[in-house]
N, C-alpha and C positions, 0 to 999 in steps of 0.2 A: 591476539588476534581475533577480530571478527567473520562470524558467519556467514555466508552471503546468505541473502533475502530472497528466495524464492519462491516464486507461487506462478501453479500451470491449471491453464483453465482449456474449459470442454466450449469449442467449435462448435459444439452441435448443441449441447441444449446451457451453454452460457456456464456451468456448475466451474469452482475455484477451489484448488485446494491450496495453502501453505507447503512449504518442505523444507524440512526440518538436513536431510542430505538425500541429496539426490543419483539415480543409479549414473553411476559413466561404464556402464556394455552396452557396448552394442545393439542395437531394435530391441530396447529394454524402454523401462520407462513408466510411467502410470497412462493408467489409461480410463476414460468412463465413454460410453456410450460405442464401445468396439474398436473409440481408435484412440493416437495417442495424447496425450494435454503436449499446448504446447508453453510454455513458457515466457510470459509476458513482460518484455520488457522496457522499463518506466520513460514515461512523457515522449510513449513514438505515436501514443493513437494521433490521428488529426481532428484538432479539438482546442476548443479557449486553454492554451500552456495558462492566463493569468483566472480563471475559474476552475483549475484544476490542482496546479502544484502549490503544495501546502506551504505557508509561510511565516515564520517563528519571532518572540520579541523574549528577549533574553530579560529575566525579569529576578534580578540577586542567583541565590543560585537553585533557579527554576528557569524554564524555556515553558512558551506560552506556544500551541502552535492550532495556528485558523488554517480551513480554505476556505474560500471566497465563492461560491457552491451553493445551488438552491436543494431544500432539501424534501423537492416534489416527491408525491409516489409513486409515478413511475422514472427518477431520477433525481437520484441524492448521492454522500458519500457513502456509503457503508463503512468501514473505518480505517483510523489513523493508524499508524506504528513506526515508535519511535525504537530504533536500533543501535547502538553501542556498545560495545565491547562485543559480551556473548548473553547480553538483554538489550531485550524487545517488551515492549510495551505497547499495548496495542488493548485501542479504544471505539466502540460498537459504539453505531448511531443506525438509527431506526429513521423515515420520514419524518419533518416535524420537529426534528434536534436542532440547534448549532453544535456544526463540526467543528469541536474546541478540545483541544488535549493538554495532559501538562504532564511533565516531566521532568528528572532533573538533570540541569543543565551537563551535557559532556561534550566539549568542542568536540570536531570531525563525526559529530550521531550523524546520522541519514533518518529523513522522517520519510515513510511513505503515505500514500494517502488511498484510498479507492475507490471508482465512483460505478455503481453500479451498468452504465452507458459508454462509461470510458476507459473501462482500465486502470490500470495502476500507473502515480504521476510522484515523482520523490524531486526534494530538495534536501541538501547540504548542510549542515547543523560549523559556523562557523565560531 
C-alpha cells in the first residue's frame, strides 16, 4: 500500500515541506512564520491545466515524464515526483532546465509536479 504524498506550504513566506507522516492530533501540525502550514491539494490552483499537469510516455520498461511549462527565473517547475508503492523518485529543476524526468514504469503510479507560482499538480499513470 502506498504512503500518501503530502506537501504543506506556508502562506506567509511560501516555504514548503514534504511530509513523511502527518500528525493526526487536533490543533497540531507543522508551523512556519508562527502559522499552521496548509496541505496542498493537487490540481486545485486557478491556472492553465495543460501547462501544469505532467504528461507521460511509456517507453518499454520506463516512463518519460514531461511538463509543458515555461522555465523562467520567476516562474518554473521546481520538481517532478514519481510515486509508486513505497517509492518516490524526485527530480529537481532550476530555471532554464527542461522539466523532464524518467523512472521505471509502474502502472498505478502517481506523478506530481510543483510550480513555484501555482503549487502542486498531479497525473495518474495507467
